[in-house]
BANU-520263 format. One record per residue (C-alpha): residue number from 1; residue in three letters; x, y negated, z negated. Coordinates in pm, 1 decimal. Each point is the difference from the previous one (the first is absolute). Layout:
! BANU-520263
(rec NUM,"ALA",(X,Y,Z))
...
This chain:
! BANU-520263
(rec 1,"UNK",(3076.0,-4416.7,-9636.2))
(rec 2,"UNK",(-303.9,-190.6,100.7))
(rec 3,"UNK",(-209.0,144.5,334.0))
(rec 4,"UNK",(20.6,-116.9,257.6))
(rec 5,"UNK",(-278.4,-188.7,288.7))
(rec 6,"UNK",(-166.2,308.6,181.6))
(rec 7,"UNK",(98.7,-193.2,294.0))
(rec 8,"UNK",(402.4,20.2,-131.4))
(rec 9,"UNK",(-23.7,356.6,-48.4))
(rec 10,"UNK",(-122.8,86.4,331.4))
(rec 11,"UNK",(246.9,-206.3,189.4))
(rec 12,"UNK",(261.1,188.7,-212.9))
(rec 13,"UNK",(-112.7,365.2,35.3))
(rec 14,"UNK",(-29.4,-42.6,409.3))
(rec 15,"UNK",(290.3,-159.6,5.4))
(rec 16,"UNK",(137.6,295.2,-216.5))
(rec 17,"UNK",(-161.8,221.3,266.0))
(rec 18,"UNK",(108.1,-118.0,315.7))
(rec 19,"UNK",(385.2,44.0,-132.4))
(rec 20,"UNK",(-63.3,329.8,-125.5))
(rec 21,"UNK",(-130.2,80.8,346.4))
(rec 22,"UNK",(272.1,-185.4,186.7))
(rec 23,"UNK",(249.5,211.7,-250.8))
(rec 24,"UNK",(-175.7,302.4,51.2))
(rec 25,"UNK",(30.6,-49.9,391.2))
(rec 26,"UNK",(345.2,-104.3,23.5))
(rec 27,"UNK",(131.8,307.5,-236.6))
(rec 28,"UNK",(-228.2,256.8,241.7))
(rec 29,"UNK",(168.4,-155.8,350.3))
(rec 30,"UNK",(333.6,-11.4,-180.6))
(rec 31,"UNK",(-14.7,383.4,-50.8))
(rec 32,"UNK",(-72.6,19.8,377.2))
(rec 33,"UNK",(262.2,-208.8,101.0))
(rec 34,"UNK",(300.6,233.9,221.5))
(rec 35,"UNK",(264.8,-141.0,-270.3))
(rec 36,"UNK",(-174.4,102.0,-237.7))
(rec 37,"UNK",(-97.5,368.9,55.9))
(rec 38,"UNK",(339.3,-18.4,76.0))
(rec 39,"UNK",(122.2,-71.1,-367.7))
(rec 40,"UNK",(-259.7,216.9,-139.2))
(rec 41,"UNK",(103.0,322.4,192.9))
(rec 42,"UNK",(149.7,220.7,-201.7))
(rec 43,"UNK",(-15.6,-165.3,-292.9))
(rec 44,"UNK",(-204.6,258.0,-365.5))
(rec 45,"UNK",(-319.3,-212.3,-109.9))
(rec 46,"UNK",(-148.9,226.7,-224.6))
(rec 47,"UNK",(-373.0,-166.9,-5.2))
(rec 48,"UNK",(-224.6,-84.5,-316.0))
(rec 49,"UNK",(153.1,154.3,-278.1))
(rec 50,"UNK",(-155.8,-69.7,-284.0))
(rec 51,"UNK",(106.1,-208.7,-270.5))
(rec 52,"UNK",(-263.3,21.2,-264.9))
(rec 53,"UNK",(-247.5,272.0,35.4))
(rec 54,"UNK",(-360.9,-173.4,-0.2))
(rec 55,"UNK",(-66.2,106.4,379.2))
(rec 56,"UNK",(6.9,-343.0,106.3))
(rec 57,"UNK",(166.8,-141.6,326.6))
(rec 58,"UNK",(200.7,-327.6,-202.4))
(rec 59,"UNK",(162.3,214.1,-208.1))
(rec 60,"UNK",(166.0,197.8,285.2))
(rec 61,"UNK",(392.1,-51.6,97.6))
(rec 62,"UNK",(158.4,56.1,352.3))
(rec 63,"UNK",(378.0,160.0,-35.2))
(rec 64,"UNK",(238.3,-82.2,260.4))
(rec 65,"UNK",(316.8,239.1,-1.0))
(rec 66,"UNK",(333.7,-96.4,135.6))
(rec 67,"UNK",(209.1,268.1,232.4))
(rec 68,"UNK",(237.8,151.7,-189.4))
(rec 69,"UNK",(72.1,221.1,-338.6))
(rec 70,"UNK",(21.9,-248.6,-289.1))
(rec 71,"UNK",(2.4,-102.6,-270.4))
(rec 72,"UNK",(-147.5,-396.4,181.4))
(rec 73,"UNK",(-86.1,-264.6,-105.5))
(rec 74,"UNK",(-350.5,-88.9,-132.6))
(rec 75,"UNK",(-261.7,-336.7,142.4))
(rec 76,"UNK",(-344.7,50.1,-187.9))
(rec 77,"UNK",(-134.3,-263.5,239.4))
(rec 78,"UNK",(-336.1,-186.0,-119.9))
(rec 79,"UNK",(-215.7,-161.3,291.0))
(rec 80,"UNK",(-100.7,-401.5,68.9))
(rec 81,"UNK",(-345.2,-148.7,94.0))
(rec 82,"UNK",(-91.8,-192.8,-303.3))
(rec 83,"UNK",(-81.9,322.8,-206.4))
(rec 84,"UNK",(-371.8,-38.9,186.2))
(rec 85,"UNK",(125.7,173.0,382.3))
(rec 86,"UNK",(202.0,211.6,149.3))
(rec 87,"UNK",(153.1,357.3,-87.0))
(rec 88,"UNK",(294.5,228.4,25.7))
(rec 89,"UNK",(-110.1,54.6,329.1))
(rec 90,"UNK",(61.3,-393.6,116.6))
(rec 91,"UNK",(345.7,-9.5,-171.5))
(rec 92,"UNK",(130.1,361.1,209.7))
(rec 93,"UNK",(284.2,-261.0,159.6))
(rec 94,"UNK",(77.4,-106.4,-351.4))
(rec 95,"UNK",(67.5,355.9,-146.7))
(rec 96,"UNK",(238.1,114.6,337.2))
(rec 97,"UNK",(183.8,-256.7,22.2))
(rec 98,"UNK",(103.2,143.7,-354.2))
(rec 99,"UNK",(-18.6,310.0,128.8))
(rec 100,"UNK",(243.4,-73.2,243.8))
(rec 101,"UNK",(267.0,-139.2,-257.6))
(rec 102,"UNK",(27.5,337.8,-178.0))
(rec 103,"UNK",(-285.6,-106.6,-222.4))
(rec 104,"UNK",(-247.8,254.8,-149.7))
(rec 105,"UNK",(-276.7,-162.9,51.0))
(rec 106,"UNK",(-379.8,4.9,-195.9))
(rec 107,"UNK",(-205.1,-240.2,117.2))
(rec 108,"UNK",(-353.5,6.8,-199.0))
(rec 109,"UNK",(-369.3,-131.2,34.5))
(rec 110,"UNK",(-118.8,-208.3,-359.7))
(rec 111,"UNK",(-334.9,-83.6,-57.7))
(rec 112,"UNK",(-107.5,-348.3,169.9))
(rec 113,"UNK",(-226.5,-270.7,-142.8))
(rec 114,"UNK",(-247.5,-141.8,-33.9))
(rec 115,"UNK",(-165.6,330.1,-78.4))
(rec 116,"UNK",(313.9,96.0,-213.9))
(rec 117,"UNK",(154.4,-325.7,-131.0))
(rec 118,"UNK",(293.2,-57.9,-255.4))
(rec 119,"UNK",(151.7,240.2,-128.7))
(rec 120,"UNK",(-86.1,278.0,229.4))
(rec 121,"UNK",(257.7,-125.4,272.9))
(rec 122,"UNK",(305.9,18.9,-250.3))
(rec 123,"UNK",(-182.3,311.7,-194.4))
(rec 124,"UNK",(38.8,149.9,320.7))
(rec 125,"UNK",(366.6,-76.3,71.7))
(rec 126,"UNK",(77.2,142.1,-287.1))
(rec 127,"UNK",(-120.1,343.5,-8.4))
(rec 128,"UNK",(130.5,11.3,328.8))
(rec 129,"UNK",(378.5,-84.5,-179.2))
(rec 130,"UNK",(-72.4,260.3,-237.7))
(rec 131,"UNK",(-61.6,258.7,241.4))
(rec 132,"UNK",(249.5,-57.2,195.0))
(rec 133,"UNK",(253.4,21.4,-316.4))
(rec 134,"UNK",(-125.1,340.8,-40.7))
(rec 135,"UNK",(-45.8,83.4,379.2))
(rec 136,"UNK",(220.7,-151.1,188.6))
(rec 137,"UNK",(304.2,301.4,-109.3))
(rec 138,"UNK",(-231.6,201.4,238.6))
(rec 139,"UNK",(56.9,-236.1,312.3))
(rec 140,"UNK",(400.9,-3.2,-49.7))
(rec 141,"UNK",(-30.7,-330.5,-167.4))
(rec 142,"UNK",(263.0,-151.6,-192.7))
(rec 143,"UNK",(-160.8,-187.6,-273.8))
(rec 144,"UNK",(330.3,-199.4,-149.5))
(rec 145,"UNK",(-73.6,-125.2,392.9))
(rec 146,"UNK",(-382.5,-161.9,-46.8))
(rec 147,"UNK",(-82.3,-321.5,163.6))
(rec 148,"UNK",(-375.0,-168.8,1.3))
(rec 149,"UNK",(-33.0,-179.9,249.9))
(rec 150,"UNK",(-374.9,-185.8,156.0))
(rec 151,"UNK",(-42.7,-316.9,170.6))
(rec 152,"UNK",(-289.7,-314.6,-148.2))
(rec 153,"UNK",(-193.8,163.6,-199.4))
(rec 154,"UNK",(216.9,367.0,16.6))
(rec 155,"UNK",(253.4,-238.3,-139.5))
(rec 156,"UNK",(-238.7,-134.5,-281.1))
(rec 157,"UNK",(-51.7,409.2,-73.0))
(rec 158,"UNK",(343.5,107.6,40.5))
(rec 159,"UNK",(140.4,-277.1,-214.4))
(rec 160,"UNK",(-290.7,67.7,-303.3))
(rec 161,"UNK",(138.5,375.8,73.3))
(rec 162,"UNK",(370.8,-72.3,-65.6))
(rec 163,"UNK",(-87.1,-237.1,-296.4))
(rec 164,"UNK",(-170.0,328.4,-169.6))
(rec 165,"UNK",(262.8,149.6,71.9))
(rec 166,"UNK",(170.6,-255.7,-243.5))
(rec 167,"UNK",(-232.8,-141.8,-231.6))
(rec 168,"UNK",(-175.1,165.7,-305.4))
(rec 169,"UNK",(-326.2,-70.8,114.9))
(rec 170,"UNK",(-378.1,98.5,-207.4))
(rec 171,"UNK",(-158.4,70.2,336.4))
(rec 172,"UNK",(30.8,430.2,-22.6))
(rec 173,"UNK",(49.6,6.7,344.0))
(rec 174,"UNK",(327.6,-224.1,-3.7))
(rec 175,"UNK",(107.5,176.1,-331.1))
(rec 176,"UNK",(-26.5,337.4,222.4))
(rec 177,"UNK",(272.7,-159.0,195.2))
(rec 178,"UNK",(179.5,-155.0,-244.4))
(rec 179,"UNK",(29.6,360.8,-166.5))
(rec 180,"UNK",(96.8,212.4,301.9))
(rec 181,"UNK",(377.9,-208.9,-78.4))
(rec 182,"UNK",(30.9,-111.0,387.7))
(rec 183,"UNK",(27.8,-320.5,132.0))
(rec 184,"UNK",(80.7,-30.2,332.3))
(rec 185,"UNK",(351.7,-92.2,238.4))
(rec 186,"UNK",(-150.8,-256.1,175.8))
(rec 187,"UNK",(-332.8,-204.2,97.8))
(rec 188,"UNK",(-72.5,-166.0,314.8))
(rec 189,"UNK",(-271.2,-246.7,-82.2))
(rec 190,"UNK",(-70.4,-127.2,332.0))
(rec 191,"UNK",(-240.8,-379.5,23.2))
(rec 192,"UNK",(-155.6,100.3,-293.1))
(rec 193,"UNK",(-261.4,-208.5,-162.7))
(rec 194,"UNK",(149.2,106.7,-372.5))
(rec 195,"UNK",(-289.1,-175.2,-222.7))
(rec 196,"UNK",(-355.4,46.4,148.3))
(rec 197,"UNK",(-108.3,-271.6,-242.1))
(rec 198,"UNK",(-70.1,-369.6,120.3))
(rec 199,"UNK",(57.4,41.7,331.2))
(rec 200,"UNK",(-87.6,-346.2,95.7))
(rec 201,"UNK",(362.0,-39.4,-162.6))
(rec 202,"UNK",(106.2,43.4,414.1))
(rec 203,"UNK",(-209.1,-205.9,176.3))
(rec 204,"UNK",(138.8,-292.8,-319.4))
(rec 205,"UNK",(331.8,76.1,116.7))
(rec 206,"UNK",(-56.9,-37.5,343.8))
(rec 207,"UNK",(-226.7,-80.1,284.6))
(rec 208,"UNK",(-195.9,291.9,120.6))
(rec 209,"UNK",(-243.8,170.2,317.9))
(rec 210,"UNK",(-349.9,13.8,-225.4))
(rec 211,"UNK",(-3.3,364.5,128.5))
(rec 212,"UNK",(335.0,76.2,-131.3))
(rec 213,"UNK",(-111.2,-167.4,-348.0))
(rec 214,"UNK",(-337.9,219.6,4.4))
(rec 215,"UNK",(209.6,272.5,55.5))
(rec 216,"UNK",(224.6,-41.4,-272.4))
(rec 217,"UNK",(-240.3,-99.5,-253.3))
(rec 218,"UNK",(-277.4,244.6,99.9))
(rec 219,"UNK",(342.3,270.6,-129.6))
(rec 220,"UNK",(-42.2,-122.8,-349.2))
(rec 221,"UNK",(-347.1,-47.8,11.9))
(rec 222,"UNK",(-38.9,401.6,121.2))
(rec 223,"UNK",(281.1,149.1,-194.5))
(rec 224,"UNK",(-103.7,-190.9,-340.0))
(rec 225,"UNK",(-382.0,18.2,6.1))
(rec 226,"UNK",(-179.6,-239.0,-277.7))
(rec 227,"UNK",(336.7,-31.5,-275.9))
(rec 228,"UNK",(-180.0,-269.8,-154.9))
(rec 229,"UNK",(134.5,141.5,-345.2))
(rec 230,"UNK",(322.5,206.5,83.4))
(rec 231,"UNK",(326.9,-185.6,-162.9))
(rec 232,"UNK",(315.0,-45.3,190.3))
(rec 233,"UNK",(159.4,355.6,-162.5))
(rec 234,"UNK",(-309.3,187.1,181.0))
(rec 235,"UNK",(46.6,-101.6,288.1))
(rec 236,"UNK",(422.8,37.0,19.6))
(rec 237,"UNK",(11.2,252.4,216.2))
(rec 238,"UNK",(-230.6,-205.5,268.8))
(rec 239,"UNK",(248.8,-245.7,-115.2))
(rec 240,"UNK",(383.1,210.5,-12.7))
(rec 241,"UNK",(152.6,-359.3,108.7))
(rec 242,"UNK",(-185.1,-248.7,-313.6))
(rec 243,"UNK",(121.4,358.3,-199.6))
(rec 244,"UNK",(332.0,-13.8,110.9))
(rec 245,"UNK",(61.3,-380.6,-28.4))
(rec 246,"UNK",(-165.8,9.9,-339.4))
(rec 247,"UNK",(191.9,323.9,-190.8))
(rec 248,"UNK",(282.2,169.2,-15.4))
(rec 249,"UNK",(-20.2,381.2,156.2))
(rec 250,"UNK",(69.0,292.2,-252.8))
(rec 251,"UNK",(213.6,156.1,220.2))
(rec 252,"UNK",(167.4,-195.2,330.1))
(rec 253,"UNK",(-196.6,-39.1,289.2))
(rec 254,"UNK",(124.4,163.9,273.4))
(rec 255,"UNK",(143.2,-219.3,288.2))
(rec 256,"UNK",(-190.7,-179.6,248.0))
(rec 257,"UNK",(-49.4,-80.7,392.2))
(rec 258,"UNK",(-246.5,-211.6,58.6))
(rec 259,"UNK",(-83.8,-100.1,384.8))
(rec 260,"UNK",(-195.0,-243.9,104.8))
(rec 261,"UNK",(-38.5,-261.8,288.1))
(rec 262,"UNK",(-6.7,-420.4,-60.3))
(rec 263,"UNK",(-319.5,5.0,162.4))
(rec 264,"UNK",(-176.0,219.4,-223.6))
(rec 265,"UNK",(-226.3,-168.5,-246.7))
(rec 266,"UNK",(87.7,235.4,-285.4))
(rec 267,"UNK",(422.3,-147.8,-1.1))
(rec 268,"UNK",(5.0,-114.7,-344.7))
(rec 269,"UNK",(-48.7,334.6,-197.5))
(rec 270,"UNK",(260.9,165.0,197.1))
(rec 271,"UNK",(271.1,-252.0,-94.0))
(rec 272,"UNK",(-158.4,-19.9,-373.0))
(rec 273,"UNK",(52.7,375.5,-42.1))
(rec 274,"UNK",(347.0,-38.2,106.8))
(rec 275,"UNK",(29.9,-260.7,-249.7))
(rec 276,"UNK",(-120.5,209.5,-290.3))
(rec 277,"UNK",(140.3,298.7,65.0))
(rec 278,"UNK",(363.2,-231.6,-20.9))
(rec 279,"UNK",(-124.1,-146.4,-285.6))
(rec 280,"UNK",(-22.9,328.5,-179.1))
(rec 281,"UNK",(340.1,76.2,154.0))
(rec 282,"UNK",(-128.4,198.7,291.4))
(rec 283,"UNK",(59.9,69.2,349.9))
(rec 284,"UNK",(-181.1,-153.5,261.4))
(rec 285,"UNK",(-25.2,-90.1,319.4))
(rec 286,"UNK",(-246.9,-250.0,190.7))
(rec 287,"UNK",(97.8,8.1,314.7))
(rec 288,"UNK",(-213.0,-315.5,209.8))
(rec 289,"UNK",(-49.4,48.5,382.5))
(rec 290,"UNK",(-17.4,-307.4,196.1))
(rec 291,"UNK",(-334.1,-54.9,224.4))
(rec 292,"UNK",(-181.8,354.5,-131.6))
(rec 293,"UNK",(-359.1,37.7,-99.9))
(rec 294,"UNK",(-154.5,232.6,-247.5))
(rec 295,"UNK",(169.9,371.2,39.0))
(rec 296,"UNK",(181.7,-118.2,343.9))
(rec 297,"UNK",(244.5,358.2,-93.9))
(rec 298,"UNK",(-403.3,220.6,151.8))
(rec 299,"UNK",(140.7,-156.6,315.6))
(rec 300,"UNK",(322.8,240.1,-29.8))
(rec 301,"UNK",(46.2,-182.7,409.5))
(rec 302,"UNK",(68.9,-298.9,-92.1))
(rec 303,"UNK",(368.0,-116.4,-128.4))
(rec 304,"UNK",(-53.4,-133.6,-327.2))
(rec 305,"UNK",(-198.9,277.9,-46.9))
(rec 306,"UNK",(315.0,221.2,153.5))
(rec 307,"UNK",(175.9,-172.1,-227.7))
(rec 308,"UNK",(-186.8,-9.0,-298.6))
(rec 309,"UNK",(-0.8,382.9,-24.5))
(rec 310,"UNK",(357.5,72.5,105.3))
(rec 311,"UNK",(49.5,-260.2,-358.7))
(rec 312,"UNK",(-278.3,180.8,-172.4))
(rec 313,"UNK",(236.2,364.0,6.2))
(rec 314,"UNK",(338.1,-170.5,-15.0))
(rec 315,"UNK",(-142.0,-138.7,-328.7))
(rec 316,"UNK",(-142.3,313.5,-106.2))
(rec 317,"UNK",(347.4,153.9,145.8))
(rec 318,"UNK",(165.2,-251.8,-247.5))
(rec 319,"UNK",(-226.3,121.5,-324.2))
(rec 320,"UNK",(59.4,312.6,23.9))
(rec 321,"UNK",(348.9,-59.8,-126.6))
(rec 322,"UNK",(29.8,14.1,-390.8))
(rec 323,"UNK",(-208.2,-298.3,-96.9))
(rec 324,"UNK",(164.9,-91.7,-266.5))
(rec 325,"UNK",(382.7,-52.9,191.3))
(rec 326,"UNK",(36.6,-369.7,50.0))
(rec 327,"UNK",(78.3,-39.1,364.8))
(rec 328,"UNK",(-352.0,200.7,83.9))
(rec 329,"UNK",(-149.8,-238.4,-259.0))
(rec 330,"UNK",(148.2,-330.5,182.5))
(rec 331,"UNK",(-109.4,196.4,331.4))
(rec 332,"UNK",(-376.7,18.8,-128.2))
(rec 333,"UNK",(-57.0,-381.7,16.8))
(rec 334,"UNK",(-230.3,-250.2,152.9))
(rec 335,"UNK",(72.1,-111.4,380.2))
(rec 336,"UNK",(16.4,-320.9,172.1))
(rec 337,"UNK",(-296.0,-94.1,221.6))
(rec 338,"UNK",(9.8,200.6,400.1))
């Protein structure tokens, strides 16, 4: 990967800092809103539990415990941010959605690029998965109802994590996930960037504003660093879409739900993912929301965002049925444009 001119790198870095400040500020203001304070009232959140004993903040997670006695379905939530910004703190509202739906939520941090390039983020996600398998029962979690969920870069990471559970991989961290024997019951990969290489493909497919192109291409540069010598298989867990398109899994992949807005430049990755999983005989539902932008479901007060959340939990309710039942398989297929 060739180095970009200094003015391009400065422009991209400035854009990243601006976006980080915007999302951090929105998260802080959102938590102070009266509606958010009401939603958080009485919620049991166990903060900053280490899933790796490194002493790093990147290896902490928060546990959102639902009311009731359990056992609870589990959601392992992996935040987005282009692999380089944001945290579990900015994504409290996503975790809260799952907690309010009755899920025991593990909302994780992971190491961020460019200081920690690939495979740091997926290695951390795999370590968090191992920790959840070993420890969820202590919080009342039911591992037979484990859901992986994330958006944008988090959508990539939960797709790669599901792949690690279903493909026998050479990477030690992925192999340990496979060896747990636990495959998620379902995956919610919202608006994911599912192939990090060749991010220019989005601009070739349709006209995209230069600022948006910069943000997408910067994900590739930050996450992958210099990968001139890497082979395609070396990058399979950065490009889980290509892995699934190329190779049949050793275990059946879990059902996938991939919601995305029709104005999201990343839309085609969700479409390809659904087609690839169905090509292996699996269940995948790509849901397209008319006129919506990237990560629109985070703006949960908007009608299409509310619909997306209803669709998400309806999908998960169906996925909790016997995955091998014909009626369940038929219910988990692609949806029309909305």
